[in-house]
N, C-alpha and C positions, 0 to 999 in steps of 0.2 A: 656778760658772764657775771653771775651773782657772786658777791664776796663770801668768804667762809663764815663771817658773822651773819650775813643774810641767810645763808643756808641753815645755820644753826637756829636762827629765829623761826624759819619756816617749819623745821622739824619740831621745835618746841610748840609752835602753834598747832601743828597737826596732832601732836600728842595730847594737847589740851582740848582739842575739838571733840565734841560728843557726836557720835554717829550711832543711831539706834539700828541695830541689826535685826532682821526678821528671825523669829524663833525657828530653830532647826528641828523640824518634825520629820518622822518617816514619810517619805514621798508616796509610796504605794507599792504594791506587789509588782515585780518585774522591772523595777528601776533602782539605780544606785545613785545616791546623792553625792555628786562629785564636786560640790561647791567648797571653796576654800575660805578660811577666815580672812585671808588677805585679799578678798575681792576688791577691785578698784572701786572707790566710793563714787556715788552719783555725781557729787560736786567736788571737783579737785581744783585747788588754787595754785596759781603760778605767778610769781612776781615778774613783771616786765622789766627787762634789762634796759632801764632808761632813767636818766637823772635830769629832771627839768632844770633849766637855768634859773628859774624863779619859782616861788611857791605857787602851786596850782590852786585855783579857786573854783573852777567848773570844768566838767568833762562830759562830752557826749560822743557816741559811736553809732554810726549807721552804715550799713553796706560796706563794712571793712574800711570805713573812713572815719578816723578819730580826730576830734577837735578839742583842744583844751585851752582854757583861758587862765592866764597867770595874773598875779597881783600887779604886775608891771603893765597891765593892759596890752599885753602881747598875746596874740592867738598863735598857737602852734598846731599845724595841720599835718597829719600823717596818713599816708595811704598804707594800710597795714600789709598790703601785698608787696610794697616797696618801702619798708620802714627806714631804710638808709637815706631817704631823700626827704627830710622834714622841710616844712615850709612855714615861715614866720610871717605874720601879718600884724601890723600895728593898728590899734583902734584909735581913731581920732577922739580926743577927750579934752574936757576942761580940767582945770587943776583940781586935784583930789577926787576926781570922778572915778567910780568903780563899776565893774560889771555887775548888773543885777541878776540876769538870767540869760542863758543861751539855749537855742533850739536848732536841731538839725533834722531835715526831712528824711523819711525812710530810705530814699535813694542815695542820700549823702551829697546831693547836688546843691541844695539851698540851705542857707544858714542865716539865722536871725539873732541879733544881739540886742539885749535891753539893758540900758545903763541906769545907774542909780539917779542920774540927773534927768531921767525920763527921756533922754535921747535914745532913739532906736535905729539900728543899722541892719542892712541886708548885705550878705556876701555870698556870691555864687562860687562854685567850686573852681571855676577858671579865672576868677578875679583875684587880685591881690590888694584891692582897695575897697573897704566897706563903704557902702553908700547909705546916707541917712534916709530914713523913711519919714518924710516930713509931715505927712498927714496925720500920723498918730503920735506926734510929739506931745509930751505932757502926760503920757500914760506909761505906767510900768506894765510890761507884758509878762503875765505870770503863767500863761499856758497858750499853746498853739494846737489847733486841730488841723493836722495836715490832710491833704487830699490823697487818700490811698490809691485812687484810680488814675492819678496824673502820671502820664508817661512822657511829658514834654520836658526836655532838659533845660530849656531856656526860660520857663515860667513855672511858677508854683501851682498854677490853676487856682481855683477858688479855695481859700483857706479861711479858717476862723481864728480870731485872736481874742484871748481872755485877759482882762486887765485886773489890776489890784483893786479897782473900784467896783468890780462886778459887771463891767460892760463887756458885751460880746460884739465884735466887729467882723465884717467880712471884707476881704481884700484879695488882690492878686498882685504878686510881685514878679516883675519881668526883668531878666538880665539883658541889657542892651549893649553889653560889652563888645560884641562882635559886629555891631552895626556901625559902619563908617560915616553914613550920611545922616541918619535919623537918630537922635538921642531923645527918646520919649521919656515920659515920667516913669520912675521906678515903680511906684504904687499906682496902678492903673485907676483904681478907685478905692475908696474906704467908706464903708457904710455901717453905722451902728444898727445892730439888729435887735438886741434885747438887753435888758438891764436886770441882772440878778440881785443887784444891791439897791433896789428901789426903796426898801425899808431902811436899811442901813448899809453903808459901804462895806463890801466884803469881797475878798479876792476870789477870782475864778481859778481854782487850783488845778483843775483838769478839764480838758476839752477834747472830745473825740467824735468824729462823724464818719459815716460810710453809707454806701447804697445798700438797699435791701432788695431781695428778689421781687420782681414785678413783671406781670405779663402784659402790661400796657405798652402800646407802640408809640405813645405820644408823651409819656412822662416817666420820670424816675421817682422812686420812693426812697426816702432817706430817714435815718435815725440820727439824733445828736444827743450825746451824753455830756453833761456839764456838772462839775462839782465845785462846791465851796467847802470851807473847813467843816461844815456840819450838815450839808445837804447834797443830795444827788438828784439832778433834774433829768427828765427824759422828754425829748421833743421828737414827734413823729409826724411826717407829712410828705407831700408830693411836690415835685418841681418839674415844670414843663421842660421837655428836651430843647425847646426853642427859646427858653427864658433868657432875657438879657441880664447882664450883671447889674446889681448884685442878685445872684440866683436865689438866695435864701430870704430875700426881703418879704415876699409874699408868704413864704413858709412860716416866718415868725409873726407875721401880721395877725394870724389867727389866735396866737397866744397873747396878744395885746388886749383882746376882748375878754379873755378868761384867764384865770390864774393858772400859771404853769404848774403841772403836777410835779411833786418832789417827794423824796424820802428824807426825813431828818432824823439823825441819831444824836443822842445826848453825849456829853463829854467832849465838847469842842476843844481841840488842842491847838487851835490857831492856824493849822495848816493841814493839808491832806494831799493825796495823790490818787490819780485814776489811771489804771493800766488795762489794756486789752490783750488777749492772747489770740494771735492769728496762726492757725496751723500751717498756712502757706501764704506767701506774699501775694497781695491783691485778691486773696480769697476772703471769705466771710469770717469775722471774728467768732470764736467759739465760747470764750468765757471772759469775765471781767473781774477786776478786784479794785476795791476802793479803800485805801488806807485812811482810817478816821479814828476819832478818839477812843471808843470802846473796843476797837479791833478792826480786823479786815473784813469788810462786807464783800462777800464773794457769791458768784452765781453764774448761771449759763445765759447765753444770748440766744433767743428764739425768734425767728423771723416768720414763723408760720401763722402767727396770730393767736396761738394758744395762751400767751401771756396777757391778752386783752388788747383792745384797740389803741390804748395809749401807753403801752409798755412793751419792752423787748426782753426784760429780765425775768428769768424763771429759776426755780430751785435755788433760791438765794438763802444764804445763811451768814451769820456773823462768827468769824473765827477769832477767838480771843487771843491777845498777844501772849506768848509764852512768858512764864515767870522767871525772874532771875534766881540765882542760887539762894538769895535771902528771902525768897517768896514774894518779892514785890514785882509789880508790873511796870515796865518802862516803855514809854512810847518810842517807836522807831523813827529814824530820820527820813528814810526813803524805802522804796519797795520796788521789787521786780516780780512779774508774774510769768511762770512757765506753764507747761501743760498740766502738771499735777502739783506744783509747789509754789509757795510764795516765799521769796527771799526778803528778809527784813534787815535793814541796815541800822546798826547802833554805832555809837562813837568808837567802841572797842571791839566789836564783833559783828558777825553776820549769822542770823538764825534762819533756818529753813524749816518751814511748816508745810506738811502735806495737806492739801485742800480736801482730800478724801476723808481723812479721819481726824483732822485738826491736831495731829501729833507733831511734836518737834522731832525732826529726824537728823538735824545737823546743826552744830553750834561751833562756828569757826571764830576763835579768839585771836585778836591781833595783839602783838607785843606793844608795849608803851612806846618803845623807841621808834616805832614806825609812824607815830603820830595818830591823831584822831581821824577816823574815817569821815569823809565829807560827802560822798555821793555814791550812788549805785545806778548803773545803766545797762540796758540789754540792747544788743544789736537786733532789730526786728527781722532782718533778713538772714544773718548768719547765726543767730540764736546764741552768740557768745555774750557773757556777762562780765561787766567791768566795774571795778570799784577803785577808789583812790583816796590818798591822803594828800597833804600839801606837798610831799616830796616823793611819793611812790604811787605806782600804778599796778593794779593786780587784775589778772584775768582768770575767770572761772570756766572750766571745761565741764560740760554736762555729758555724762556717760550713761547711756541706757537708763534714762530717767524712769521708764515704765517698768523696770525689772521687778519691783515689789508691788506694783499696783494691783496685780491680780489677787494677791493675798489680802489686800485691804478690801477689795470688792467681795472677796470670798467671805471675809469676816462679817461683812454687812449683808450677806446673802444676796448680793447683786451678781448672780451667777453669769448672766450673759456678758456683762462688762468684764468679769473676771476671765472668761474664756477668750474674749477679744484680745486681752493683753498678755496672754500666755500661749498663744496659738503656735509659737515657734518652739515651745518646750513641752514635749509629750508627757513628761512626768507631772508637770504642773497642770496640764489639761486633764490628766487622769484624776488628780486630786479634786479639781473643780467638779468634774462630772460625777465623781463618787459622792461628794458632799451634796451636790444638787439632787442626785437620785435619792439619797437618804432623806433629804428634806421633803421631796415630793412624796416619798413613801409614807413619811410620818403624817403628811396632810391627806393621805388616802387617795392621792392622784396616782394610782398604781400603773396605769398604762404609760403615762409620761415618764414615770420613774423607770419602768422596764426598758424603754427606749434608751434612756441615758445609761443605765447599768450595762446594757449590751455594748456600749462604746468604751467601757472601762476595762482594766485588766484584772478586775476582781475575779475570784474563783467562780467559774461557771456553775459548779454544783451548788455552792453556797447561795448564789443569787437565785438559781432555779428553785431551790427549796423554799426560799422566802415566798415566791409567788405560787408554788404548788399548794401551800397551806391556805391560800385564799379560796373562797367559795367560787368566785368567777375566774374563768381561765383566760379572759381577754388579755390581762397583763402578761401572763406567762406566754401567750401566743405572740404578743408584741415583742417580748424579750427574745424569743427564739428566732422570730423573723428578722429582727435587727441584727442578731448575731449571725444569722445565715447570710445576710447581705455583705458581711465583712469577710466571709471566707473566699479564698481564691480557688482557681481551677485545680490546684494541686491537692486541696483538702477534700478529696472525694469521700473518704470514710466519714469524717465529721459531717459533711454535707448530707450524706445519705441518712445518717442517724437523725439529724435535725429535721430533715424533710419528712421522714417517716413519723417522727413525733408530732410534727405539725398536722399531718394528715389525720392522725389519730385524734388530735384535739378538735379539729374541724368536724370530723365525723361524729364525735361525742356531742358537740354542740348542736349539730343538725338533728341528731337522734332525739336529744332532749326537747328541742324546739318543735319537732314534728308532732310530739305528743301534745304540745300546746298550740297546735297550728291555728285553732279557732281563736285563741286568745291573742297570739302574736304572729299573724301571717306575714306582716312586713318584715319583721326581724328575721324570720326564717329565710325569706327571699334574699335579704341583705347578706346574711352569713353564707348562703349558698353561692351568691354572686362573688363574694370575697374569696371563697374557696376555689371557685373555678378560675378567677383571675390569678390566684396564686399558682395554680397548676399550669397556667398558660405562660408564666414568666420563662424566658429562654433558658436561664440557668436551672430552674426547677424542672422544666420540661425535659431537659437533657438527663437530669438525675433520675427522675421517675421512669424515663424511657429505658434506662439501663437496669432498673429494678421493677419493671412493670408487674412481674408476677406477685411481688410482695404487696404492691398497691392494689392489685385486683383482689387479693385475698382479704386485705383490710376492708375494702369497700363492701365486698361480698359478706364479710362477717357482720356488718352493720345492716345488711339487707337494703342498702341504698341503691335501688335500681336506676333511678334518674342519673345519679352521679356516676354509676358504673357505665352507663351508656355514654355520658359526656366524656369520661376518661378514655373510653375505647375510641371515640371519635378523635379525641386529642392525640392519642397514640397512633391514629390512623389504622387501628385494627377494625377496618370496616366490615370484614367478613364476620367478625364476632357480633358487631352491632346489627347487621342485616339479619343474621340468624336469630338474634334475640327478637327482633320485630316479627319475623316470620313465625316463630314459636307462639307469639301472641296473636297471630292471624292479622297483624297490622301490616298488610301488604303495601299500603300507601306510604307508611313510615319507612318501610324497607326500601321502597323505590326512591324516596326522598334522600336517604343516606347514599344509596347507590349513585344517584346523580351528582352528589357532592364530591365523590372521590374520583380518582383518575386511573385506577387499575381496571383495564378493560376485561381482564380475565374474570373479574367478579360479575360483569355483565353476562358473560357466557355461562357462568355457573348458575346464577339465580334467575336468569330470564325465562327458562322453561316453566318454573313454578309461577312467576309473576304473570306470565302470559296467560295462564289458566284463569287467574282471578281478576286481574286488571289489565286486559289486553290493550285497551285504548291508551291508557297512561304509559304503559310499557313501550308501545310503538312510538309514542311522542318522545320518550326519553331516547330511544334508538336514533330517531331522526335528528335530535339535538346533538348527538355524539357521532353523527354519520362520518365525519372526517377521521375518526379514530377507530371506529368499529369495523370489523371484517364481516360482511353479510354472510359469507359462507359458514362462519362459526355460529351464526344465529339460527341456522336451519333447524337444529334439534329443538330449539324453542318454538319454531313455527309449526313443526309437524306433530308435536305432542298435544293433540286435542281431539275431542269427539266431534265429528262433523255434524251429527244430528243435534247434539246437546249445545254445542258452543258455536253457533253460527256467527255470532258477533265476533268471536275470536278469529274465525276464518276471514271475515271481512277486514279485520285490522291487519291480519297477515298480508292480505292482498294490498292494503294501503302501503305497508312498508316495502313489499316487493316492487310495487309500481314506482315508489320513490327511488328505489335502487336502480331500476331499469331506466326511468325517464330522467331523473335529476342527476344520478351518479353515473349514468351511461354504463351500467354494469353489463359485462358480456359473458359472465360465467354461466355455463350450461346448466348447472344444478339450480341456480336461481331462476332461470327462465323455465326450466322443466317444472319446477314446483309452482311457479306462478301460473303456468299453463294448466296444471292439474287443478289448481284452485278455481280458475276460470271455468274449466269443464264441469266441476262439481257444483260451485256456488254461483258463478256469474256467467252463464252461457252467453248472455247478451254481449259480454265484452270479449268473448273468445275469438270470434271472426275478426273483430276490430284489431285485436292484438296480432293475429296471423297476418292481416293485411299490412300492418305497420312493419312487421319483420321482413316483408318483401317476398319476391318470387324466385330469388336466387338461392338454391339449396346450399351453396357454399357460404353464404353470408348469414343465414339465420342462426340464432343463438341457442335454439332448442334442438333436442334429439328428435329427428323426424320419425323414427321407428317407434320411440316411446310415445310421442304425441299421437301417432296413428292408433297405437294400441289403446291408449287412454280414451281417445275420442270414440273409438268403436265400442269400448266398454260402456261408455255413458251415452251411446247412441247420438253423438253429435255429427250427423251425416254431412252437413255443409263443411264442417272443419275437416272431416275425412276426405272429402272431394278435393279441398285445397291442398291437403298434405299429399294425396296421391299424385296430383299434378306436379307438385314440387319434386317428387321422387321420380318423375318421368313415366309414371304408370297411368298413361292417359286413357287406356281402354278401361281400367278399373275405375278411374275417376268418372268417365262418362257413364259407365254402367250404374255406379252409385248415384250420380247426379240425376239420372232418369227416374230414380225412386223419389227424388225431391222435387225437381223442377226441370222441365225440358230446356228452358232458357239457360239454366245453370249448365246443363249438358252441352248446349251449343257453345257456351263460353269455353268450356274445357276442350271442345273439338277444335277450336281455333288456336290453342296454345302450342301445338308442335311447330317445329321450325318450318319456314316456308318451303324449304327444299324437300321436305318429307311429304310430298303430295299423296303418296300411297297411304300413309298412316292417317292423314287428314280425311281422305276419302273413306277409309275404313270406319273412322269414328262417325262421320256424318251418316254413313249407311246404317250404323247401329242406331243412331237417333231416328232415322227415317223408318227403320223396321219397327222400332218401339211405337212410333206415332201411328203407323199403319196397323200393326197387329194388336197393340194394347189399347190405344186410344180410338182406333177405327176412324181416324181423321184424315181422309184421303186428301182433302183440300189443303190441309196444313202440310202434309207430306209433299204435295206438289210445289208448295212455296219454297221448300228447301232447294229446288232446282235454281231458284233465283238467288238464294242466300249463299250457296256454295257452287262455284263455277266447275268444281271437279265432278259434280254429280250429273248424270245424264238420265233421261227417261228410261232407257233400257236397264240402268242400274237398279232402279227401284220398282220396275214392273213386276219382278218375281215376288215382291212382297204383297202385292194386291191379291185378294181372293178372286176366285173364278167368277163369281156373280157380279163383279163390278163392271158397270157399263163403260163404254169408251167415252161417253160424254164427260166423265170426270177428268180425263186427261187428254181430250181431243186437242186442245190448244197446245199442250206440252208436246204431243207427237208432231204436230205441224211445225212447231218451232224447232224441234229437234231435226226434222227432215230438212228444213231450210238451212240449218246450221251445217248439216252434213254436206248439202249441195254446195254451199259456200266454201266449205273446207276442201271439197274435191277440186273446185275451180282454183283455189289457192295453190293446191298441190301441183296442178298442171302448170301454173305460171312458174312455180319454183323449179319444176323439172326442166322447163325450157331454159330458165336462167342457168341452171346447173350444167345443161348441155353446152351452152355458150361459154360458160366459165371453163369447162374442161378443155374445150378447143383452144381457148386462150392460154391455158396452162401448158398444153402440149407445145404450142408455139414458143412459149418462153423457155421451156426445157430445152427445146431444140437450139434456141439461141444461146442458152447458158453453156451448151456443150462446146461452143466455139469461143467462149469468153475465158480470158486468163488475166492474171496479175503478175507483175514483176516484183521479185524480192531481191533487193541488193545485198551485197555482202556486208555493208556497214549499217543495215537497218537494225533497229533496237526494239526490244520489248516495250510496249506502252506502259506496262505496270512496273517492272523492275529496272528498266532503262539499261539492261545489259544486251550485248549483241544477240540478235534473234537466231542466228544460224547455229548457235552452240548446242541446242536441243530442240525437240519437237515443238511445233508452234501451230497457232490458228491464224488464218488470214481472212478477214471479213471484207465484204464488198466495199465497205466504207474506207478501206485501206488501213484500219487499225489492226495491229499485229500483236499477239500475246503468246508467250510461252505457254505450253499446255498446263504445266503445274501452276504458273502464275495466275492464269485465268480461273482454274479450278479453285485456287485459294481465295480469290476475290469473290467468286460467285457463291461458294458454299455458305457463308454466314447469312445470306439473304434467301436461302432456300427453306422450304418447310422441313420439318423433322423427318418426314417420310422420304423426301427426295434426298436429303442429306445422307440418310442411311443407305439409300440406293446408290448414290455416287461413291460412297466409301466401299460398298460391296463390289461395284464394277471395277474400281481401281485395284482392289485386292485380286479380283479374277484376272485382270490384265497382267498384274505382276506375276501371278502364278503361271500364266501362259508364257510370258517372256522367260521365266526361270526354266520352265519345261523345254522351251525351244532351244535355249542355250545348252542344256544338258544333252539334248538329242543331236545338236550340231556337233558337239564334242564326240559323241558316239557314232556319228554319221548315220543315224537312224531317224529319218524324217517322215516315215510312213504313218506314224500315229498322230501327227499334228492335225488338229481340227481347225483348218483355216476359216471356213464359213462361220463357225461359232465365234471365233475371235473377232471377225468383222462385225458380227451382230452386236457383240458387247461394245465394240468401239463406236458403232453407230448410235447405240442407246446412250452412251456417255456423252457423245457429241450433242444429241438432242437435249440432254439435261443441262449442259454447261455452255454450249456454243450455239444455241438456237438463235441468239441475237448478239449483236455487239454490246460489250459491257458499257461502252460510253455513248453509243448512239441509239440503243434500243429502249424498250419500256423499262428495263431495269433501272436506268438512271433516273427516269421520271418517278419511280416508286421510292427512290432514295432522297427525294427533295427535302422531306422533314427529318431526315436523320442528321444528328449533330456531327460536326467535324471531329469533335473529341468526345470519346465515350466517357462514362462516369469514372472508371478506374484511372484513365489517363488524366482526367481533369483533377482528381485528387492528387495524383503525382505531380501535376503542374503546379498546383497551389502550394504543395509542400516545398517544391524546389524554389518557388518565388519567395517564400518566407525564409 
C-alpha cells in the first residue's frame, strides 16, 4: 500500500505530465461523439508497492519474471504472478567489484551477469548459485543477442555476445543443475565471430538476430543487427540446418573478406540502444528503433527482399529528440519501443514520442524525492513497461495504444492504414472513408471515390448530385451499385428506385455507344455484358421480377430489342420471347428458346406453327423432350399441313409417330390411327409392315379397324384392306378382295378361319376355285386345289367347269376320287361291324349292372364336407366315393364352361320349383297335375352334367393338375396374415 505522501507525489506528477489530446472535430452525420475529456491515458504509471533492502543498480523483466541487482551485489528475483515469494541470490565477487550489466532471455529462464572486474556469470531460473562463464573472462558483456526460437528450458541455444571492445562471440550456455552424474562445462563453446572495433575499440551496444522466412529445406536464413554508439550494422546470410556449432562461423566468414555494410550517424553520444518490436512472441519482428546521438533511427523490417540483398530495413527515418521546456535537446538514457511509440528515459522524466508523426504525446515528470531514473525495460512477452530509481520501481500500463493512430494516418493521407486501426469504431471509419473519397474525387479518380462515398453516411442526394454533374456516368453508376449492395431485404422501396435508376443509366450508355458502334464496338459489348450481369444478380433479379412491367417499358422506350429479349428470357417470359422471334420469321430462334425452357404447354401452343416451317428441327426437339411431352397433345401440330405441298412435313410427322410407337411403346388409338393414315397416304410401302407388326388379334391391335378399313379403301390399299377384313372375321370379303390382287393372297385368307369351321373354309376355297376356273380359265390350277385343300372334292368343283371341257383335264382327279370313295366305303363297313360288336358288349354290361349294388353304411361321410352322408341326397360312384348332391355340384361348377354353369343353375332352379309345387299339392291332396316324367328328365340331365364321373377318380382331377392349391385372393389374404 502506497503512503499518503507517495500518492500525493503521483498525483502531482500526473498533473505535471503533458498528454496531447486529439482535436475534437465533428465525427460525421449520423454519429454522436461520446468521448469524455477524462479518457484513460494510453500510458498510465503505477508505483510498485515494494521497498528494496539496498539501492537498485539494474533491473530486467521478461515473461513476468523480474530480476534486480542491488549495490550489495545481491540479486532479487520475483515471479510477478507470486510476488510474495521473493528470492535472493548472492553474486560471488572480489572486493569492491560491482555489477556492470545484467541480461535476461525473453522466456525468463536464463540470466547473465557481467561484472566490472570482467568476471561473467550465468544463472538459470531454477538455480540459486551463479556459475562463472570462464571462457569469456576478461570481457565486459555490453549486449546479448538471445535466440528467439529457443524453446529448451535447460539451454540458451546459440546466442551472440557483444563486448565493450567491439567483439561478437557465439556461445551456448547449458544448465546442468539437474544432472546428478555428469557435470559438463557451462559454456559448451565460445567462438569469436566478428570484430566491430577493428579500427578502434568500440562497444557493441545492441545485438539482435532472428530467422527470416525461407523456402529451402536444407538451410535457415538469418539476419543480425548490431550497433555501436555511432553505427548500425546489418548481416544477412544462410546457415545449414545440419551445421555444427558455432553455427554462425561460416555466416560471418563471408564478411571477413569484404567490409561489413553499416549506417553511421553523426553526433556520437558514447552509448546507444537497439530495440525490436515483435507483435507476437516467436513471430517476426515488425519494426526497429536505434537510440543514437542525433535522435531515434526508426524503420520497418522487411524480409521479402524489397530492401535489397544486404538489408532488411525499409521506410527508415530519424526521429529527433523532443526539446525541453527551455528549447534545448537532451539525450535520453534509455529507450523502449512499442507498436506506435518510443518511450525515452531521462533522469527526471519519461517522454513518449509517436513514431507515425514524430510528435511528443506524453511527458511524465518524476518528483525529485523519488530519485533519478536509472533504467527503462519492456517485458517482450507481457508487453508491460518498467522503470526504476535506486529506491523505487514503477510499472506502466499501455491502454489501447492504437486509439488515435487512425487520425495520424488520416492526417498523412494513409487511408488504408487509418481504416485498419479504426475498424471497431463506425464513426471513425466513416470519417476516414469520407476524407478518402474527397481526396480521390479531387484527383479525378471518380469511380474509386464513388465506391467509397457509398460506404459513408453522407447524404445520398448530395453525393449523387456531385456525380450527376460529371459528363461520364460510370462514377454515378458505381456509387448507386455500391449503395444498392448495402441495402437489406427490408429496403424494398429504396432498392426498386435504385435498380430502376441503374437500368436507365445502363440503357442510356448503351444507346450512346450504339450510335458509335463502329468506333467502339468492344466498349458496347463490355457495357452490355455488365448490364446483363447486373440483371442476373439474385437480389436484382428478384427486384425486377416484381417490377417487370416497369423494366419492359424502360427497355422498350430505348428500342433495345436485344436486351428486351435477354430480359424476357431472364424473367422466364418465354412466351413473349418466342412470339417475338416468330414475328420476325425467325423460327429457328423461336425453337431454340422453346428448347431452353421447361413449360411443356408452350410446346403445344407453338408447335403447329413451327411444324409448318421447320418440321425436322421441331420433331428433333419433341424427341429430345419425349419424357415430358404428351404425344396426344401434339396431334394438332401433326395434322395441320397440306399433304401435297408439305410432303417433308408429313415424313417428319411419321418419324415422330414411329418414335412414339416403337421407342415409347405408345398404345393410344389416336396416335396409331394417324400414323396408319400417314402410311396410307405417304408411305404405302410401310403400311403392310405396320399392320403385320400389330398382329392378327383384333383385341390387341392399337388402331381402329373400321377407320383403318375405310381409310385403306379410300386410298385403294387393297392388300391392307384384305388384312383388316381378315382381322374383323370377314373372311369371305377378304377372299373376294384378295382375288382382285393375288390368288395366293386369297388362299392365305382361306386358311385363316378356325380348324373347326370346315364348312366356312370349304366355302372360301370354292370361291377361289370358281374364280380360277371362270375368270382365269385355268382348269389345271383349279384341279391343284384338290391337293391343297382336303375339304374339296372333284364333285364340288365340277359344276364350275364349262360344258366344252373334256374329261382328259380331270380324268386323274375322278379316278382318285372314286378310289377314295371305295376306300371310304370299306372303312365304313369295318366301323359298322365294330359298332355291332360294341353294342352287343354294352347290352351285356347293362344286364350285369342291373344286378350290381353298393352298400352305404349309416356312418359313411361325404368325401367333400366330411359330414354324415345320410343326412341329405347323395351320389355314389362305382369307385365308392360318396358326395352330397349339393357338395358335388359346388365342387364341379367352378370347372365347367360358362354355358354348362348357366345350364346347371337353370336345372337346379327348375328342380326347386318342382319340389315347391309338389309340397303345395301334397298339402292340398291334389297330385294329379304333377309331371313326374319331366321331373325325371331334369334330374337325369343334371346328373349327366355334374355326376358323369367321379370328382376324384375321373378326368376332372387330371384337368386340375395345373391348378394352384391357393387361388390369388386367398394367397393375398395369407400374405397379409403372415405379415
